[in-house]
C-alpha positions in Angstrom: 110.7 92.5 114.4 108.0 93.1 112.3 107.4 90.8 110.1 107.3 86.8 109.8 111.0 86.2 107.9 110.4 85.5 104.0 107.0 87.2 104.0 106.7 89.2 101.0 104.5 91.0 97.8 104.8 91.2 93.8 104.2 95.1 93.5 103.0 97.1 90.6 105.5 100.4 89.7 106.1 102.6 87.3 109.1 105.0 86.5 108.9 108.1 84.9 113.1 108.7 84.7 114.7 112.1 84.4 117.6 113.2 83.2 120.7 112.5 84.8 123.5 114.7 82.9 126.6 113.3 82.5 129.0 116.3 84.3 129.6 113.5 87.2 131.6 110.4 86.6 130.5 106.9 88.4 133.3 105.4 90.2 134.1 102.0 90.1 132.2 100.1 92.1 128.4 102.1 91.7 125.6 102.9 88.9 124.6 106.4 88.2 119.8 105.7 89.5 118.2 108.3 87.8 115.9 110.4 89.3 112.5 108.9 88.7 109.0 107.9 89.8 107.5 104.8 91.0 104.6 103.6 92.9 105.9 101.6 96.0 103.5 99.1 98.1 101.4 96.4 96.6 97.8 96.1 95.5 95.2 95.0 97.5 94.8 91.8 95.7 98.2 90.9 95.8 98.7 86.9 96.8 101.8 87.2 100.0 100.4 90.9 100.7 101.2 92.0 104.2 99.9 95.7 105.4 102.2 97.2 105.9 103.0 97.3 102.1 100.1 99.5 101.9 98.5 101.6 100.8 100.3 102.0 97.8 102.4 105.4 96.9 103.7 107.1 94.5 107.1 108.5 95.4 109.5 110.4 93.6 113.4 110.1 93.7 114.1 113.7 92.6 117.6 113.4 92.8 120.0 111.1 90.9 122.5 109.3 93.5 125.3 106.6 92.8 125.0 103.0 94.4 127.2 100.2 94.3 126.4 97.9 92.1 127.5 94.5 95.2 126.5 94.8 98.5 129.8 95.1 100.6 132.4 93.0 100.7 134.0 91.1 103.6 137.1 92.8 102.4 135.5 95.8 101.9 134.6 95.9 105.6 138.2 94.4 106.7 139.7 97.9 104.9 137.4 100.0 106.7 136.9 98.7 109.5 139.6 96.5 110.6 137.9 93.5 111.1 135.8 91.1 109.6 132.5 90.0 112.0 131.3 88.0 109.4 129.8 84.2 110.3 130.3 83.2 106.6 134.1 84.8 106.8 135.4 81.3 104.8 133.7 82.7 102.1 136.0 84.8 101.3 137.1 88.9 100.9 134.5 89.0 98.6 131.5 87.5 99.9 129.0 90.2 101.6 129.9 91.4 105.2 126.9 90.1 107.8 126.8 89.9 111.3 127.1 93.8 111.4 124.5 96.1 112.9 122.8 98.8 111.9 124.7 100.9 114.2 128.1 99.5 113.1 126.5 100.4 109.6 126.2 104.0 109.8 129.8 103.7 111.7 130.8 101.9 108.1 130.0 104.7 106.1 131.6 107.3 107.8 134.6 106.0 107.9 134.4 105.1 104.2 133.4 108.4 103.6 136.5 109.5 106.0 139.0 107.8 104.0 138.1 109.1 100.8 137.5 112.8 101.8 133.9 113.6 102.3 131.5 114.4 104.6 130.2 112.8 107.1 126.3 112.1 106.5 126.0 110.7 110.3 126.6 112.6 113.3 126.8 109.4 115.9 126.2 109.9 119.9 125.7 106.4 120.6 122.4 105.2 120.0 121.3 108.9 118.7 122.5 109.0 115.0 121.5 112.2 113.2 121.1 112.0 109.9 122.2 115.2 107.5 120.2 114.5 104.7 120.3 114.3 101.1 122.0 116.6 100.1 125.4 115.2 101.9 128.2 114.0 99.4 129.7 111.4 102.2 128.3 107.8 101.9 125.6 106.9 103.3 123.1 103.8 103.4 119.9 104.0 100.8 116.4 105.4 102.1 113.8 102.4 101.7 112.3 104.4 99.0 115.6 104.8 97.2 116.3 101.4 97.8 112.9 99.4 96.0 113.5 102.3 93.9 116.8 101.2 92.6 116.0 97.4 93.3 113.3 97.4 90.9 114.8 99.5 87.7 111.8 100.1 86.2 110.4 96.3 86.5 107.1 96.6 87.6 106.4 92.5 88.4 107.8 90.8 92.4 111.4 90.4 90.9 113.3 92.3 87.6 113.8 88.5 86.1 113.5 84.9 86.8 114.8 83.7 90.4 117.2 81.0 90.2 118.6 84.0 87.4 119.0 87.0 89.7 118.9 85.4 93.4 120.4 83.1 95.8 118.1 82.2 97.8 117.1 79.1 100.1 116.4 77.1 97.2 119.6 77.5 95.2 122.2 78.7 98.4 123.4 75.7 99.7 122.5 77.5 102.9 125.8 80.0 102.9 126.3 83.0 101.4 127.9 84.0 97.5 130.7 86.1 95.7 128.6 88.8 94.7 128.4 89.6 91.2 127.8 86.0 89.9 124.0 86.1 89.4 122.1 88.5 86.6 122.2 92.4 88.1 118.9 94.5 87.1 118.6 96.8 84.1 120.6 99.0 86.1 123.4 97.2 86.4 123.1 96.0 90.3 123.4 92.4 91.5 122.5 90.9 94.7 119.5 93.2 95.4 117.2 90.1 95.7 118.9 87.4 97.9 122.2 86.2 99.1 121.8 89.1 102.5 119.5 91.5 103.8 120.2 95.3 103.3 119.9 97.6 105.6 118.1 101.2 105.0 118.4 104.0 106.7 114.6 104.2 107.7 112.5 103.8 110.9 110.3 100.7 110.3 106.6 101.8 110.6 103.7 99.9 109.1 102.4 101.7 106.1 102.7 104.0 103.8 102.1 107.9 103.4 99.7 106.7 100.3 98.5 109.5 97.9 102.3 111.0 96.5 105.0 112.2 98.6 109.0 113.5 97.4 112.4 111.4 98.5 111.1 110.5 101.8 113.8 109.6 104.1 110.8 108.1 106.7 109.5 108.1 110.1 111.7 110.7 112.5 111.7 107.1 115.3 110.4 104.0 116.0 111.8 100.8 117.8 113.3 99.0 114.4 115.4 99.7 111.6 114.3 98.2 107.8 116.7 95.9 105.9 115.0 95.1 102.6 115.8 92.3 99.7 115.8 88.6 101.0 118.3 86.5 101.8 120.7 83.1 101.5 118.0 82.0 103.6 114.7 82.6 103.0 112.2 80.9 100.3 111.3 82.3 97.1 108.6 84.3 99.4 110.8 87.0 100.3 112.7 87.0 98.1 111.1 89.9 96.4 111.5 93.7 95.7 108.5 95.1 98.3 109.5 93.0 100.7 110.2 93.8 104.2 111.4 93.0 107.2 113.2 95.2 110.3 114.8 94.5 113.5 116.6 96.6 116.5 119.6 98.5 114.5 122.0 97.2 117.7 121.0 93.5 116.3 123.4 91.8 114.3 122.5 88.6 111.9 124.2 86.0 109.7 121.5 87.3 106.9 121.9 90.7 106.8 124.5 93.1 105.6 124.6 96.4 103.8 125.1 98.3 100.7 126.6 102.3 100.4 125.1 105.0 98.0 126.5 108.6 97.2 124.4 111.5 96.7 126.2 113.7 93.8 125.7 117.2 93.4 
């Protein structure tokens, strides 16, 4: 693991929203995330800042994409994978699935794509996983940049709202997960982007951003840990911020880590 659990930052950000068009109807349970740009990373004077949150980088997300409004639930996981690995299984089908590895998360994405008639976005050969790229129209994990951009939804502070209104975290979770959609969403209609469970992203972890300006980054081509974002029910307030980063071995399973899926559109 690359970073002390719960470490977090506040990020300065600006969003320039591009036109989305209206030719692609949004399916139930998803929202259309518009193309645009934002500042990824934290300023040097930000309290609780870690060096892996810099240098600040202007990231352009050049294409809109669909993102699930809630974290993948235990019921949804069971319907695709046939079993429920969750530690908090008594929480019920509407609670986020957890205890799933990054490898299992990409397998779920492919399984969901198969069920709904989309192409697979991942070619999986044991522990070798090749991502077909952002043009793939099947289900996939968000890139780290897509995740933070969507979480912020145009906001510029550490969070997109009052922490108790938007997130299940250590002070209010009761040390358990909770059904999705019970807290207030962000401006783009996404629930639990902060708190409840961490969410796996595609990217390998790197200890710094590129700096300058980049478009549609998908992360390093190699590494030892995959990124997850957003904080969880077990984290204190410092860990439940839009810019907080964490990573672990892609084969690891944790009762505070789940996933959220996205899909590119034509």
